[in-house]
N, C-alpha and C positions, 0 to 999 in steps of 0.2 A: 242550689243543685240537691234535690230533695232526694230520698229514697225511701219508700212505702211498703217495701215486702211484707208479706203477710208470715212469713217465717212457716207458713203448713207444708205436707209432704202432698207430691203428685207423683204418679206416673210416668218417670222419666221417657217412655217411648214418645217420638214424637212423628206427624205426619209429614212426610216432603222434606225436600233439602233446604236450611236455610243458611244464608250467607256466612262468615265467621264474622265477630263483633270485637272490638276492642273496647273492653267496657273498665270504668271503675268496681276494683270489689265496693258493694255494697254496703251499708247498715241493716243488717236485718231487723226487722221490730219485733217487738215481743210476742209471743208463742200465744196464740189464740187457739184454745182448744185443738182436739185432734182433726186431724186431718193428714193425707198420704204424703211425702217427699215429694218437693215441688224442685220440677230439675231447675227454675229460675234460681235456686240457690247457687247454681253453677252459674248462671249468667249476669254477669255482672253491672247490668243499667244500673243508674241514678235515676235521672229521667228523661233521657236521649243515650240514642247508642252509636255507634259508628260503623257504618258500612266498609270492610277492606275491600277495596276497588279500586279501580284507575280514576275513578272521579275526582275534581280537584279539592284541595284541603284550604279549609277557610283559617286563615290567623289573623292577629292584630286587630280583634273584633274593637269594633267605635267603645266610646268611654272609658277608655284604657283598660286595654284587654289584662292589665297585671295590679288591678284594684279589686281587692274584697268589700264591697259595700261603701257608706259614708263616714262609718265610726273613725273615731280619733284613734291613733295608734297609741299600743298599751304598751309598748316595750320598756324596758327594762332600763335601758340607757347605754351608752358606748361603753363602759366599763362592766357590762351585763358577763356573768360565767358563760365558758363557752365548756364543748367536748373536743377531747382530742382524737387522733386517730393512729392508733398503734402499730409499731411496725409487725411482722409474722416473726413468730418464734423463731430462735435458730434452733432448738433442741427438739421438736416436736414432730417430724417428717409428717406423722402418719396424722397426726391433728391428735382430738382428743374424743373416747366415745360417744355416741350419741345420745345415751344415759345422762354422761357427764354434761355436754353439753345444757341438756334440758334442765338440770341442777342449778349449772353457773349462770343461763342466762332468763330462766322461769321468773324470777324474782323481779327482775327489771323491765319485765310484759304487764303490762296491765288492761283492764279493763274499761272503755270508757262506755257511759251511757248519756245519752243524747235525749233533752227533751225541746219540744219544741213550744213557743209562746203560748199563752193560755190552756197549758196542759201540765198536768200533777204527774203523770202516768211517763215513763218511760217511753220513748217513739222510736229509738233503733239504738242500734250499736256498733263500737269499734274496737279498736286495740291502740296501744300508745307504746312508747320506748321511753322509759325514765334516761335521762340526759346526766343528771348530776347532782348531789345531794341536797342543792337548793330549791330541788322541786319539779327543774321545768322537764317537760314529756313531749315529744316530738311523736305525729301524728300525721294524717294526712286532713288535707284543705276539705276535700270533701266529706268527711268523717263530721268536720264542727261547724259545716258553713250552715249559717240558717239557724243554728240551735240557739235558743236562748238562755239555757242552761245545760252543764254539762256535770256529771259527779266523775269521780275515777275508784277503779276498786282494784284493790294492791293483791299482790300473790298472796298475801297473809288474810285475807277476809276484811282490811281494814277500807273503809269507804270516805273519799273526799269530794267536797266542793271543788271543781276548777274552773279557774277564767281564760279565756283566750289571750294569750300575748300577740300572736299575729298569726297570718294565716295569708298563703299565697297560691292562687289557682294554677300560673302557668306551672310550678314545680309540682304540685299537689300537696304540699306541704303545710302542716299548722305549727305551732307549738302551742302549750298551755300548760297552767301552773298551780301545781297545789300548795297547801302548807302543811307539811308533814317531817315527822323523825324517820330515822334509821332506814331510810331508802337505801334500794341496792340501784347504784346508776349501773347502767350494762356498758361493758368496754366494748368499743369500735375500732373497727380496721381499715386498711385501706382498700376499698374497692376498685384501685386501679391495678391491684398484683391479682386480680381475679383471673383464672383460666378456665376455658372451656373443659367439662368434663368433673370442676372440681367438686367436692359433695356440699351440699347445703342442707341446712337443716331452717325451717318456719315454724315460728311460735306466736300464736295470736288466739285471740277469742273469737273461734271458730262459731260459724251459724247463731254468735251472741249469745249464746246459752253456754257453750262447751269454752271455759277459760283456761288458756295453760293448752290449748292444743298443740300438740307437737308432730309436724311432716317432715319428710326426708327425701332428698331427691339430689339432682347435680345442676351445675350451671350447665344450660341447653344453650347459650347465647349472648352474644355482650355486645353492647352497643347499638340494640335495638330500636330502628327510628318506630316508636307507637304512635299513631293518630289516636286521640281522644278526643270525643265532644265535648262540649261543656252545656252546662243547664243553659247558658243564652244563647245557642246555639253556634257560637264559635268553634274551633277544632286546633287544638294544642298538638305539636309532634313533640313527644316525650325520647329523650334517650333514656331507654331502659335496660337492665338485667334481666335476661330468661332463665325460669328455671323450671322445673316438671315437680317440684317438691309443690305437693297442696296448697293455694290459697284460696280460702273461699270466704262466702260475706262474712261478715266480723270481722275479719285478718287483717281489714282496711288499717293502716299505720302501724301494723305489728312488726317483728323483727323476723330479717334474712339474716340466718348467723354461718358463716365460715365452719371449716373444719378446727378451727382452735377456739371457738366458743365467741369470737368478734362477730358483732353485728356489719354488717357490709351491705344492707338494704333494710328500704321500707315497705312492705307490700302496698302496693298501688293498684294491680289491674290483671286481667285476664283476657284470654280470648275467647269467646264464648261460640257453643254452635253446637247443633247434636253431633258431628261427625269429628268435633276438635274434643281434644284430651290433654291434661298435661302441660299448656303453655300460660305460665302463668309470670308476672311480670314485677319486678319491682325497682325502687328510685335507689342508686348508688350513692353509696355513705357520703363518696368523695364529692360527688357535685351536691349534697343537701347539706353539707355543713356548712358553706358562706350564706346557705340561703337560712338555715336554722340560724346562724348566728349574728345576722340581718333583721329576721325577725326579733330575736331575744332584746338588741340592744332598741329597734328603732319600731318596732311592729308592721313594717314593711321591709320590702327590698330595696335597700337604699342605691340609688346611681345605676338603675335600669333605665334605658332608654328602648324607645319606640317610635316610628315613624308616623304613626296615629292614621291607619290605613286597616283596611281588610282586603286580602289579598285573596288569589287562588292560584294553584299550579299549573300551568298548561303543559300539553303534552303533544309528539307530534300528532295526535289524534285529535285530542279537542281545541289543539290549537287553529288550524289549517282547516278543520271543517265551519269555523265563525272566522275565517281571514284575518286570524290574528299569529302570530309568531308560534313554530311549533315546540318555543322554551317560554319561561320567564314567568313574572308572577302576575296576574291580570289582577288590575284594581278594581274591586266591586264597590269601594266606597271609600270616601278622604272625609276624614274629621275636619270641622272648621277651624279646629287650631292647629293643622298641622302644616308644617312650613311649606307644603306641596300646592297646597292652594297658592301662595306666592310665586311659581313659577307655572301657573297655569297647569297643571297635572290634576287630572279629575279621572273620575269612575271610567271605565271601560280602554284606561291606559295602560301599559304593560312595562314594568321593572324587568328588564333586560339581565343587568347587571349593578352591582352595589360595589364599590371600591374596586374594580378589573374585575371581579369574581362574577362568573356566568352563573346564575340564578336557575338552577331546575325543579327544587322543591323550598318550601316554605321554610323548612330548615334549616334550608343555606342562608337565606335572611336572618334568623334566629341567630345564627352562630355570630354571624357579623356583628350584631348589634350586641350580644353578649360583651363583645370587647370595647363597646364603646363606652363613654362618661360624661357626666354632665358638659356642657359645653361643646361637645365634640360632633362634627357634620360628618355627612356621608355623601359621596359620590355616586350620582346614579346614571343608568342609560335608561332612558324612558321612551317605547315605541309608542306614539302618538296615533289612536286608533283613528281621529278626524281627518286627517293628510296622510296618514304611513308612513312618516317620517321619524327619523330617530333623532332624541335633544340628549344632552348632556346637562345635568344639573348639580349643583351642590347645596341640600338641603341641611337645616338645622334640626335637631331630632328634641322629640321631647321627653322629659324625665316623668316617669309613671310614678307619682306619690299616692298615699291614701286620702 
């Protein structure tokens, strides 16, 4: 998933209305001369965009949607260091002033320089948050994707070469590592305790050249189901924190902090469009923690299961118009290795229920699969497009591996 914005400046006025787009915060490329401010610095597309509409959402893309490339996992082993989520302080009802939060968390947020193959110049930038003194840093998968080399610049100006430990597209999380001393790990809080209206502070490498930028806002919404289009054309639905604290290109992978100075989110996406302001999104740290630990230990997310299909969510409009049910997940593609092949399930069929739960969105299937482990099966109710009949099957699941 490549992002090659030119980092220049342009008149923000646009002709006509454009539909809103949920997009990853891009990695701005280095500044090249003088040009006006580009509104695309506020449009967070990496290579493709997602139009927010009633259109169906693709998920479970072929070739294992939860894999990155073909490289061997670089995990550090099962005993790899983790990070803990701290409870809320009992004696700080009003929290810390923003100035103190900036001073406390700023040294834990780093700038990431991204290099592309056969290039000696910095191709793009991002942000990251120091997890522990061992040098593990969490960032976005879309920041480091397709990079050949990375470097990390600390708050104190020191720069170190970094290597990728693991990356995961579904969660848009990655872990990189540097060899450095005197690191300042962030303090992480439980994002499950967040409430709408709470104060938030965002810290990151805004615009790729404004390191340590601090913005402030509130929690605007929780558990937002946000569809994001990937570079391979698939679309994943992410469960995100919404905030109106400004998140800009270069903030990707940076810290979203609560009023106690605890990192409770990782900056990831924004709703862009000429008529939209302050609709920014972050990965909840409580959701990120198990993913990050898996990336550190194995280089990938272990025991994540998939059906091996590409599906499209139907609606009361899109289904009946095509002679299909008014709900369910239309199967656009079945991988050869999927067990559905053994049950004569083909493209054009519709998954109506999974484990007894009616499916109305791709996120419904995603939530069920999250609970599955290696060796588990899933009970499906399938509408057959060939004869209009509904059949019940029990299918084996595929384990996503690097």
